[in-house]
N, CA, C and O atoms as a GROMACS GRO file, in nm:
protein
  260
    1MET      N    1   0.085  -0.116   0.000
    1MET     CA    2   0.000   0.000   0.000
    1MET      C    3   0.090   0.123   0.000
    1MET      O    4   0.191   0.127   0.070
    2GLU      N    5   0.052   0.220  -0.077
    2GLU     CA    6   0.128   0.343  -0.084
    2GLU      C    7   0.033   0.459  -0.061
    2GLU      O    8  -0.075   0.465  -0.121
    3THR      N    9   0.073   0.552   0.025
    3THR     CA   10  -0.011   0.668   0.052
    3THR      C   11   0.067   0.794   0.019
    3THR      O   12   0.190   0.797   0.022
    4THR      N   13  -0.007   0.897  -0.012
    4THR     CA   14   0.055   1.027  -0.039
    4THR      C   15  -0.025   1.133   0.035
    4THR      O   16  -0.140   1.113   0.073
    5HIS      N   17   0.038   1.246   0.053
    5HIS     CA   18  -0.028   1.358   0.118
    5HIS      C   19  -0.007   1.480   0.031
    5HIS      O   20   0.107   1.514  -0.003
    6ARG      N   21  -0.114   1.544  -0.005
    6ARG     CA   22  -0.105   1.662  -0.089
    6ARG      C   23  -0.158   1.782  -0.012
    6ARG      O   24  -0.272   1.782   0.035
    7GLU      N   25  -0.076   1.882   0.002
    7GLU     CA   26  -0.119   2.006   0.067
    7GLU      C   27  -0.161   2.105  -0.038
    7GLU      O   28  -0.090   2.129  -0.136
    8THR      N   29  -0.278   2.162  -0.018
    8THR     CA   30  -0.327   2.266  -0.108
    8THR      C   31  -0.373   2.385  -0.024
    8THR      O   32  -0.492   2.399   0.004
    9PRO      N   33  -0.279   2.470   0.018
    9PRO     CA   34  -0.316   2.582   0.102
    9PRO      C   35  -0.410   2.680   0.032
    9PRO      O   36  -0.405   2.697  -0.090
   10SER      N   37  -0.494   2.741   0.111
   10SER     CA   38  -0.588   2.839   0.057
   10SER      C   39  -0.515   2.968   0.022
   10SER      O   40  -0.433   3.016   0.101
   11PRO      N   41  -0.543   3.024  -0.094
   11PRO     CA   42  -0.481   3.152  -0.128
   11PRO      C   43  -0.556   3.271  -0.068
   11PRO      O   44  -0.519   3.386  -0.089
   12LEU      N   45  -0.664   3.241   0.009
   12LEU     CA   46  -0.751   3.348   0.058
   12LEU      C   47  -0.715   3.400   0.197
   12LEU      O   48  -0.779   3.494   0.244
   13ASN      N   49  -0.617   3.342   0.264
   13ASN     CA   50  -0.576   3.393   0.395
   13ASN      C   51  -0.426   3.375   0.412
   13ASN      O   52  -0.365   3.293   0.344
   14PRO      N   53  -0.366   3.451   0.503
   14PRO     CA   54  -0.220   3.451   0.514
   14PRO      C   55  -0.158   3.319   0.559
   14PRO      O   56  -0.043   3.290   0.523
   15VAL      N   57  -0.229   3.236   0.636
   15VAL     CA   58  -0.171   3.110   0.683
   15VAL      C   59  -0.209   2.991   0.596
   15VAL      O   60  -0.160   2.880   0.619
   16GLY      N   61  -0.295   3.012   0.497
   16GLY     CA   62  -0.331   2.904   0.406
   16GLY      C   63  -0.432   2.806   0.462
   16GLY      O   64  -0.458   2.703   0.399
   17ALA      N   65  -0.488   2.835   0.580
   17ALA     CA   66  -0.584   2.743   0.642
   17ALA      C   67  -0.718   2.744   0.570
   17ALA      O   68  -0.762   2.847   0.519
   18LYS      N   69  -0.780   2.628   0.567
   18LYS     CA   70  -0.916   2.617   0.512
   18LYS      C   71  -0.987   2.501   0.580
   18LYS      O   72  -0.922   2.414   0.636
   19GLY      N   73  -1.118   2.500   0.574
   19GLY     CA   74  -1.195   2.392   0.634
   19GLY      C   75  -1.223   2.411   0.782
   19GLY      O   76  -1.281   2.322   0.844
   20VAL      N   77  -1.185   2.522   0.839
   20VAL     CA   78  -1.205   2.544   0.982
   20VAL      C   79  -1.353   2.561   1.015
   20VAL      O   80  -1.393   2.532   1.128
   21GLY      N   81  -1.434   2.605   0.923
   21GLY     CA   82  -1.576   2.625   0.949
   21GLY      C   83  -1.657   2.497   0.941
   21GLY      O   84  -1.778   2.501   0.964
   22GLU      N   85  -1.595   2.386   0.911
   22GLU     CA   86  -1.667   2.260   0.902
   22GLU      C   87  -1.692   2.203   1.040
   22GLU      O   88  -1.613   2.226   1.132
   23ALA      N   89  -1.799   2.129   1.057
   23ALA     CA   90  -1.838   2.076   1.188
   23ALA      C   91  -1.732   1.984   1.247
   23ALA      O   92  -1.717   1.980   1.369
   24GLY      N   93  -1.660   1.911   1.166
   24GLY     CA   94  -1.559   1.820   1.218
   24GLY      C   95  -1.442   1.888   1.285
   24GLY      O   96  -1.363   1.823   1.354
   25ALA      N   97  -1.429   2.018   1.267
   25ALA     CA   98  -1.317   2.091   1.327
   25ALA      C   99  -1.345   2.128   1.472
   25ALA      O  100  -1.254   2.168   1.544
   26ILE      N  101  -1.469   2.116   1.516
   26ILE     CA  102  -1.505   2.154   1.652
   26ILE      C  103  -1.586   2.040   1.714
   26ILE      O  104  -1.709   2.049   1.722
   27PRO      N  105  -1.520   1.934   1.759
   27PRO     CA  106  -1.593   1.816   1.811
   27PRO      C  107  -1.627   1.823   1.959
   27PRO      O  108  -1.668   1.721   2.016
   28THR      N  109  -1.612   1.938   2.024
   28THR     CA  110  -1.627   1.947   2.169
   28THR      C  111  -1.762   1.898   2.218
   28THR      O  112  -1.768   1.821   2.314
   29GLY      N  113  -1.870   1.939   2.154
   29GLY     CA  114  -2.004   1.898   2.198
   29GLY      C  115  -2.022   1.747   2.190
   29GLY      O  116  -2.073   1.685   2.284
   30ALA      N  117  -1.982   1.688   2.079
   30ALA     CA  118  -1.995   1.544   2.062
   30ALA      C  119  -1.906   1.468   2.160
   30ALA      O  120  -1.947   1.364   2.213
   31LEU      N  121  -1.786   1.519   2.186
   31LEU     CA  122  -1.697   1.454   2.282
   31LEU      C  123  -1.755   1.458   2.422
   31LEU      O  124  -1.745   1.360   2.496
   32PHE      N  125  -1.814   1.570   2.458
   32PHE     CA  126  -1.876   1.584   2.589
   32PHE      C  127  -1.993   1.486   2.603
   32PHE      O  128  -2.006   1.418   2.705
   33ALA      N  129  -2.078   1.479   2.501
   33ALA     CA  130  -2.192   1.388   2.504
   33ALA      C  131  -2.146   1.243   2.516
   33ALA      O  132  -2.206   1.165   2.590
   34GLN      N  133  -2.040   1.206   2.445
   34GLN     CA  134  -1.987   1.070   2.452
   34GLN      C  135  -1.929   1.040   2.589
   34GLN      O  136  -1.942   0.929   2.639
   35ALA      N  137  -1.864   1.139   2.651
   35ALA     CA  138  -1.808   1.122   2.785
   35ALA      C  139  -1.919   1.100   2.887
   35ALA      O  140  -1.905   1.016   2.976
   36VAL      N  141  -2.028   1.173   2.875
   36VAL     CA  142  -2.141   1.155   2.966
   36VAL      C  143  -2.201   1.016   2.946
   36VAL      O  144  -2.230   0.947   3.044
   37GLU      N  145  -2.218   0.976   2.821
   37GLU     CA  146  -2.273   0.843   2.792
   37GLU      C  147  -2.184   0.733   2.849
   37GLU      O  148  -2.233   0.636   2.906
   38ASP      N  149  -2.052   0.748   2.833
   38ASP     CA  150  -1.958   0.651   2.888
   38ASP      C  151  -1.963   0.647   3.040
   38ASP      O  152  -1.954   0.540   3.100
   39ALA      N  153  -1.977   0.764   3.103
   39ALA     CA  154  -1.983   0.772   3.249
   39ALA      C  155  -2.107   0.701   3.303
   39ALA      O  156  -2.107   0.651   3.415
   40LEU      N  157  -2.211   0.698   3.223
   40LEU     CA  158  -2.337   0.634   3.265
   40LEU      C  159  -2.356   0.499   3.198
   40LEU      O  160  -2.469   0.453   3.181
   41ALA      N  161  -2.246   0.435   3.161
   41ALA     CA  162  -2.251   0.304   3.095
   41ALA      C  163  -2.328   0.205   3.182
   41ALA      O  164  -2.315   0.205   3.304
   42GLY      N  165  -2.406   0.123   3.118
   42GLY     CA  166  -2.485   0.024   3.190
   42GLY      C  167  -2.626   0.072   3.221
   42GLY      O  168  -2.711  -0.007   3.263
   43SER      N  169  -2.650   0.201   3.201
   43SER     CA  170  -2.783   0.256   3.230
   43SER      C  171  -2.876   0.245   3.109
   43SER      O  172  -2.996   0.268   3.122
   44GLY      N  173  -2.821   0.210   2.993
   44GLY     CA  174  -2.902   0.203   2.872
   44GLY      C  175  -2.918   0.338   2.805
   44GLY      O  176  -2.992   0.350   2.707
   45LEU      N  177  -2.850   0.438   2.856
   45LEU     CA  178  -2.860   0.573   2.803
   45LEU      C  179  -2.787   0.583   2.670
   45LEU      O  180  -2.673   0.538   2.657
   46GLU      N  181  -2.852   0.643   2.571
   46GLU     CA  182  -2.789   0.669   2.442
   46GLU      C  183  -2.816   0.815   2.406
   46GLU      O  184  -2.931   0.856   2.392
   47ILE      N  185  -2.709   0.891   2.392
   47ILE     CA  186  -2.722   1.033   2.360
   47ILE      C  187  -2.700   1.050   2.211
   47ILE      O  188  -2.592   1.019   2.159
   48CYS      N  189  -2.801   1.098   2.142
   48CYS     CA  190  -2.795   1.112   1.997
   48CYS      C  191  -2.814   1.257   1.952
   48CYS      O  192  -2.837   1.283   1.834
   49GLU      N  193  -2.804   1.351   2.046
   49GLU     CA  194  -2.827   1.490   2.010
   49GLU      C  195  -2.744   1.582   2.099
   49GLU      O  196  -2.717   1.549   2.215
   50ILE      N  197  -2.706   1.692   2.045
   50ILE     CA  198  -2.644   1.798   2.122
   50ILE      C  199  -2.707   1.929   2.073
   50ILE      O  200  -2.752   1.933   1.959
   51PRO      N  201  -2.710   2.033   2.152
   51PRO     CA  202  -2.650   2.047   2.283
   51PRO      C  203  -2.723   1.964   2.388
   51PRO      O  204  -2.840   1.929   2.372
   52LEU      N  205  -2.651   1.933   2.493
   52LEU     CA  206  -2.703   1.848   2.599
   52LEU      C  207  -2.719   1.932   2.725
   52LEU      O  208  -2.623   1.953   2.799
   53SER      N  209  -2.839   1.979   2.748
   53SER     CA  210  -2.865   2.060   2.867
   53SER      C  211  -2.888   1.968   2.987
   53SER      O  212  -2.918   1.850   2.969
   54PRO      N  213  -2.875   2.020   3.107
   54PRO     CA  214  -2.903   1.938   3.226
   54PRO      C  215  -3.045   1.881   3.225
   54PRO      O  216  -3.066   1.766   3.264
   55ASN      N  217  -3.141   1.962   3.181
   55ASN     CA  218  -3.280   1.914   3.176
   55ASN      C  219  -3.296   1.800   3.076
   55ASN      O  220  -3.365   1.702   3.104
   56ARG      N  221  -3.232   1.814   2.960
   56ARG     CA  222  -3.242   1.707   2.858
   56ARG      C  223  -3.173   1.581   2.905
   56ARG      O  224  -3.221   1.471   2.879
   57LEU      N  225  -3.060   1.596   2.975
   57LEU     CA  226  -2.991   1.479   3.029
   57LEU      C  227  -3.079   1.408   3.131
   57LEU      O  228  -3.087   1.286   3.132
   58PHE      N  229  -3.145   1.484   3.216
   58PHE     CA  230  -3.238   1.428   3.315
   58PHE      C  231  -3.349   1.348   3.245
   58PHE      O  232  -3.383   1.238   3.287
   59GLU      N  233  -3.405   1.405   3.138
   59GLU     CA  234  -3.510   1.337   3.062
   59GLU      C  235  -3.458   1.207   3.000
   59GLU      O  236  -3.525   1.104   3.005
   60LEU      N  237  -3.338   1.212   2.941
   60LEU     CA  238  -3.282   1.093   2.878
   60LEU      C  239  -3.256   0.982   2.979
   60LEU      O  240  -3.278   0.865   2.949
   61ILE      N  241  -3.209   1.018   3.097
   61ILE     CA  242  -3.185   0.919   3.202
   61ILE      C  243  -3.314   0.852   3.242
   61ILE      O  244  -3.319   0.730   3.257
   62HIS      N  245  -3.420   0.931   3.259
   62HIS     CA  246  -3.550   0.873   3.297
   62HIS      C  247  -3.610   0.789   3.184
   62HIS      O  248  -3.677   0.688   3.211
   63GLU      N  249  -3.588   0.829   3.060
   63GLU     CA  250  -3.638   0.749   2.947
   63GLU      C  251  -3.564   0.616   2.936
   63GLU      O  252  -3.622   0.518   2.890
   64ALA      N  253  -3.438   0.612   2.976
   64ALA     CA  254  -3.358   0.492   2.964
   64ALA      C  255  -3.396   0.386   3.071
   64ALA      O  256  -3.366   0.268   3.055
   65ARG      N  257  -3.460   0.430   3.176
   65ARG     CA  258  -3.497   0.336   3.286
   65ARG      C  259  -3.607   0.244   3.248
   65ARG      O  260  -3.648   0.161   3.330
   0.00000   0.00000   0.00000
């Protein structure tokens, strides 16, 4: 198997960065939701949405019971 990496910097900004506005560049919400789900492992809780407010988490816990 052979792999290559091609850099194509953006000509529209001084550092050449692009793609920062895409959702995959800011995974904090999803990581937090996954951490909460892992912390409550065994409860049957499945978090499929963010943002995750305290009230929504309370509802999801009660629905999982």
